[in-house]
Structure formats: C-alpha cells, structure tokens
N, C-alpha and C positions, 0 to 999 in steps of 0.2 A: 809723522809724530808714532813713537816706539810705546805703547801704552801699557806693556806690563807682560808676564809670562803664561807663554800657550800652554808648552809641556815640552817634552823631550823625547828621542825618540833610539830605543835598542836596535840596531839591525842584525840581521843574521842569516845563515846560510838556506837555513830553513824553519822561518817560527815556529809551525807547528810539531817539529820534532820532540824540541824540548821546553821551549821557552814561553809558548802559551797554555800549554798544560801548568808548567813553572806559576807563573803570574795570574792564572786565573783561578787554577782549583785549590793551588797549595798556598799562595799568599792569599786569594779570596778575592783578589782584583775585579769589578763585574767588566764585561765586556760593553762596552758604549755601541761601536762599528766595529765591524766585520766586513772587509772586503776579501776578495783574492790577494793575498800575500801582503797584508794588511790588517792591524788589529790597533783600533783606540780603545784602553783599558780606562775608563771614569765616563763623564760627559760631557762631548763639546763645549766649549761656551767657561770652562773651566779648564784648570789644569790639569794635563789629562799624561798620561804615558802611552807613548805608543812601540808596539813591534813589529818587525816587518822583514819580509824578505828580501837579501840585494845580493845581485851578483858579484859582489864584489869583494864580499866577506863571507873566509872559511873557516872553520873551526872555531876553538874558542878564543876569547880574548887575550892577547899576549900582550898587552899592556893597560889592567884593570883599573890601576890608581889612576889614569889620565882623565876619568869623569865617573862621578855617581850620583844615583839618582836616590832621594830620598822619598821616603812613604812617612807621613804623618800618622802618628796613633795615638790612643789614649793611656797608653801602657806596654811601653819598653819591654819590661822585665817581662810582662804575661806574653808577651809576643814572642819574643826570644824562645821562652817557656816552649809554648806549643810547635813552633817553626824547628828549633830542636829537635821534639821528639819525632816529629815529622822525616826527621834525616837531614833537614836542610843545615850549609856548614856554613857557620859562624867564624869569621877574624877579628872581632871584636864583641865581648860580653856588654849587656847593657853600660853605659859609662855614663857619668855624670858631668858635663861642659858647661859650667853655668847656668845656665837656663835652661840647657839643652840637656836631655838622657837621650842617648845613642848607641846604636848597637849594629854593627855591620857585619854583612853575609854576603855568601857568594851565591849568583843564581847559575843556573844550568852551563850556561856557556864562560862563566869564569868574572862574569859582570858585578861589580860591587855595590851594594845596596844596603841602602842608611834608613832605619827603623828611626825616625824622630818624634820626642815627646818631649814638648813643653813644660818644666816642672818650677820656673820661677815668673 
C-alpha cells in the first residue's frame, strides 16, 4: 500500500558543481544525509528533496516545465526578494492562486522550483 509522498530527486551531471551549493547555501535547505554523489535535503522520514549525480544527465534541463519542485514558505514575497537580491532568476513573481501564493524560480541547471505559501 502506498502511504504518501517521500520526496523527489533532481539529477545532475555533477551535483557538487552548482546544484548542491544553490539548494544548500542560496536557498538554505539543510543537508540531512550526504554520500558520494547523492544528498538528501531535509530529514529522512519527512518529504525530502534529493540531489544526485547521474551518468545519463548532461548539461542544463532541456524541458524545465516537465516537473517542478515546490518548497513551502511562510512568506513568498520576502523569499522572492531575498533570492532575487542574491541573483536568483525568477520566471514568476509571487502571484496569488486562490489559497496559495506562488513564485517560480530557476535553479542553476534550469530546473523550475516553486515557492509555495498558503494564504487562505
């Protein structure tokens, strides 16, 4: 029986080159587990974001709209400004969609990431 969502993985040609520093240092996600070529951001047992080096992945994501990772925040507008000031590229400013406020950014390899704030 499937009991829920455990997490998602973003694969890279070399996770240490750009992705790990971006998610750990720029976005501020804590490293829960790190092994050679694989990192779990967050704590196992909760929904986590994983980054990994994969031999079949090369360069930037050619189709970044195929999947999006969402990161929960209490203040999408403040995070948008903090990250924009740090040079992060956004494709959507904080926008209200019913009960949610969403801002969408690109990571260094072109993957789309949404900041998700519950507002209703």
